[in-house]
Each structure stands twice: as structure tokens, then as C-alpha cells.
N, C-alpha and C positions, 0 to 999 in steps of 0.2 A: 627364592625357590620355595615351593609349597608341596608338602605331602598331604594326601587327603583332599586335594583341590576340587574333586568332583562331589564331595560329600556336602551335607547341609551347611556346615560352617565354612568349609573350604570354598564353596561356590559363592557364598556371600562375601568372603574376603577377597576373592578374585575380582568381583565386581567393584568392591570398594577401592582396591588398589588401581584398577583400570580407570576409575573415575578421576583419580589423582595422577594419572599419567605414569604409573609405575609398571615397567615391564617385568616379566617373571618367567621362570621355568617351573614346570611341575612334573612330578613323578607319578606314574601309573603302572599298575600290574597288568593292564590290558593294552596290548599293542594296537587294538582298534580305536583306543581313545587318544592315541598320540596325534597331536596337531602341531603344525609348524606355521605359526602366524606371527606377524610383527608384534613383538611385545608379549607373546604367549606361546611358549614352546614346550612340547612334551617330551619326556624321556622315559624309557622302560626301566623298571626295577622289579625285583621279586625278593622282598625281605625274608620270606620263609626259607629261601635258599641263599641268602646273603649275596644276591646278585644286584648290581647297579651299573648303569651306563655312566661312567665317571665324567663323561663330557658334559653331564648335567651341571657340574660345578663351575664351568667356565664363565667367568664374569659375575658370579653370584657373590653377594656380600652378606645377605641375610637368608636364614632358613626358618620357615615356619613348619613345625611338625604337628600334623593333625591326624596322622594315620593310626588305625587300630580297628579291630573287629568290633562291631556293635555289641553293647551289653544288653540290648533289648531282644534277646533270644533266650530260650529256656536254659537255665544254668545247670546243664549236666556236667559231670566231672571233666569230660573231654572238652566241652565247649569252654568251660572256665579256663582250662589250660590254654586254649586257643586265644582267648581274650588277652590273657597276660602275655603270652608269647608274641602276639602280633605287635604289641606296644614295645616290648623290649627289642624284638627283631628289627623293627623300623629304625629305631635309634642306633642300634649296633651296626646296621648296614650303612647308614649315613656316616657314622664314625669310621668304619673300616674303609669306606670309599675315600674319605678325606685323607686317611693315613697312607693310602696307596699312592697319593700324589706327591710329587716333589715340591709343589707349590700350589697354594690356593688363595682365594681372596675372601673367604668366609670370615666375617667379623662378629657374627651374632647368631644365636639360636633362640627362637621362641618356641616353646613346647607346650602343647595342651596338657592339662591335667584335669582333675575333677574334685568337686567339693565332697565327694564320697569318702575322701580320706578322713573326714572328721567323724568322731563317734556320734551316734544318734542320741539327741538330747532335746527335751522340750524347753530347757531353761538356759543352756549355754549360748553365748554369742561369740562365735568363733572368729578369731583373727588368724593371720598366717603364722603367728608365733606359737599357736597352741601346741604343746609338747606331745600330746597323745594322738594316736590315730585309731580309726575303727579296726577292731580285731577280726572282722569278717573278711569275706572275699573282696569287697570293694576297697576297703582300706588297704589290704595286702597288695591289691593290683596297683593302686595309685602310688604306694611307697616304692614298688619296683619300677614303675613308669618314671617317676621323678628321679630315682637314683640313676637310671639309664641316661636321662637327659643331663644330669650333673656331670657325667663322665666327660662331656665336651670341654669342661673347664681345664682338663688335663692337656687339651690341645690349645690352650690360651684363647678359647672362644667364650665370651661372656654368655651366660644362660639366663633367660627369663622363663619362669614356669607360671602358667595361668590356670588356676583351678576354676573350671567352668561349672556353673550351676545349671538349672533347668532352662534350656534354651526355648524361648517362645517364638514360634514361626508357624505360618500356615502351610509351609512347604514340607514340613516333616517334624520329627522329634515328638515330644509328648503332647503338644497342644491338639493336633488332630484327633488323638486318642481320647482326650478329655471332651472335645467337642461332639464326637460321634454319638455317645449315649445321651448327651443332653439334647441334641437335635431330635433324637428318637423318643424323647420323653422319659428316658430311664436313667438319667444322670443322678449321681449321689456322691457326697463326700466319701472318702475311702478311710477305712479303719476308724480311729477316733475323730479324724478330721482336724485334730489339733497339731499334727506334725507340721513343722516348719518346712517351707520349700523356698529355697533361695534361687531366684530366677534371673534371667537377662533376656532382653529383646535381641533377636538375631542381628538387627541393624547396629545396635550398640556394641555387640560383641565384635562384629567386623571392624567397627570404628576403634574399639579398644585395642585390638590386635595391631591395627595400623599405627595407632598412637605409640604402642610399645616398640614397634619396629623403628619408628622415627626417632624415639628417644633412647633406643637400645636399653630398655629397662632391665636391670639385672636383679635377680632374686625371685621370690615367690609372691604372687599376687592372686587375690580372689577376683574372679571375673563374674561378678554378680551385681545386680542393681542394688541401690541403697535401701530398699524397703522390702525385705522378705515377707511372705504371707503364709498363713497356715493353709492346709489343703482345703478346709471348709470354705474359707474366704475366696480362694482361687476358683473353686467350683461355682460358688455363688456369683462371682463377678463374671465368669464366662456365661452363665445362664442369663444374667442381667443384660449383658451386651447383646446376646443373641435373642433376648426377649422370649425366653423359654422358661416354663415353670420347673421348679425342683420340688417334687412331692414324695419321692421315695426316701426311706430312712438310710442311714449310712450303711455302706457295704462293710460287714464285719471283717476284722483282720483274719480270722480263721478261714473265712471263705476265700479271701484273696490268696492265702497261703496254700489252700487246697487246690486252687486253679493254677497259680503261678509258681508254686514251690518256693524255693529259696529266692527266686527273682522278685517276690513280693516286697523284698527289702527296698527295691527301687521306689516304691510308692508309700511305704510305711515308715521309712527312716526319716528322722527329723534333724535337719541341720540349718540353724539360723546363722548366716555367715555375713561378716562385715565387708563392706566395700571401701572402707575408710582409706586404706593404704593406697589404692590406685587413684582415689580422688585427691589425696595429698600430693600425688605426682602431677596433678593438674588436669586429669581426665574429667570431663563433664558429661554425664549421662543425658541423653535426650529423653529417655523413658525412665523416670525415677519411681513411679508407682504403677502397680499392676493394672489399675483401671485405665490409666492413660495408655499403657502398652496394648491392652486388649482392644480398646477402641480403635487404635491404629490398625491392628491386625484383623479385627472382625467387624468393625463398624461400617 
């Protein structure tokens, strides 16, 4: 079963699982999006009200939790609360639904998380065992998100947590926002341009989640490609693949903070994150470097 199945990552995962003949249930907050097809059945839920159609669990052995309000909206105090609450509510609703049943077949939970848990640093190379977390909004959000997922262990359900980096896709996420100014001839690195960005091709992320489901990987894993890049290199690579010039100077950090407010953290924070743990489990990335990934997406 998948929550967030109609989002960017969820849609890619649905296609990946369908290619491998895996049937699935999905949860949606919109009754208009409920479909009943062979191998793909929708069920209604409303995590904000702790409502769930518990028939969604029938025959389900694995749950993938991808639900949560987007962080790419201005971070007002009320919206920050919504971001955190949406993540906790989704997991609590799933847990409450399972507890209401006399019997269920769920044997594994894979829950999305984010590399935003790591403190911003130009020099650190973060593994999953790093003891500190970012002291700001993103770090606090991820800590609460992961804690809610770990509560499933009390139900004797193994839990895998996947800290997702910058997802590269033409369909959504950050890449279209990077492309747009470059195509208009006004692209430029952001801030110092030296901040690390740990990325993953959407196709590899869907494959990684399927790999985790098949192996029921337990514990915390970074879902990032093996070769992080700094913002300046990423911007230049996009321009090179698109065959567009970069002539403007860097966009200063103060200007980004003026326009985006606290949300500027999303583009100014630096997290260089290791993929070694998931690779040691046997996962092989199709897109190991950003040039290769961008050629696939933009070439």
C-alpha cells in the first residue's frame, strides 16, 4: 500500500511496481481520485481527522509512506505547523488503523524522510550514523517524522526510513525551477554556490524503494546518488546540457532570504550525504553522476 501515490515520487513508484507485476492499494484524501482497477485500488483517508477506511489493509503486506505537505511553500508559522503535522498525522492514522484491527498482514513499513535532518556544512560527509541533527525547522521536522515511523516497531512491524535528497525529474521538484531561469538566460548559482546538494534521479529513487520493499530493509538509509555536487556545478551542468550560457553573477544569499524568507534554507543549506550504506546492501544506481542524470532527463 502506498500513501502519497499521486505525488512525484509516488507516481514513479507506482509505475515501477506495476512494471514488475506488483499489485497495490493506495490512499487518497480525494474521493474523486479513488479508482478500482485490477492491481491498483484506491481507498479514502483523512489523516488530519485520523480517518481511514481500514479495508485498505486487506491483503497488504508492505506499506510505503510518502505522505506530507510540500515544503516548497512560504514558511509562515502556521504553514510550518501544517508541514510537521501532516507527516505525523499520516503515520499516526496508519498506526491507529492497524491497531483497530483484530488481525492484519502488514509485515514492513518503508517511510520517506529527508536529508534535511543533517546540519548544514561545507566539509562534513554525512552517514546515517551522524549523531547531530539540524537545529532549524527542517531538522526538527525530520526528527519528528522519523520518530512517528519508528512507533510501528511497537507493532512488531520492521521499519525502513529513507532520507531522500534533491530529486531530479522533469515532471516536478527542484529541476524545473532550476531550468526555467537558465532557459530565459538569467540563470546563476545561488548564494556562494559552494553548498553541497545531494541528489537522486527519480528513476533510481523508485528503483531504490522497490529494492527496499523486496529486501525489507530495516533501519535508516540515505536515498541519494553516490556523487553529490555543489550548487555551482549543478547549475553549470544544467546550462551545459541545455546549451545555454551562464553570464550572470551568483544570486547573493541576502537576496534569496529577502525573497524567500526562512525557506531560503532549502537552497542555501549544504549537506554532502553518503550513499554507501544502501550500496553495501546491494543496490546499484543507474545514474551515479549528475552529468549522466541530466543528459537522461534533458538531453
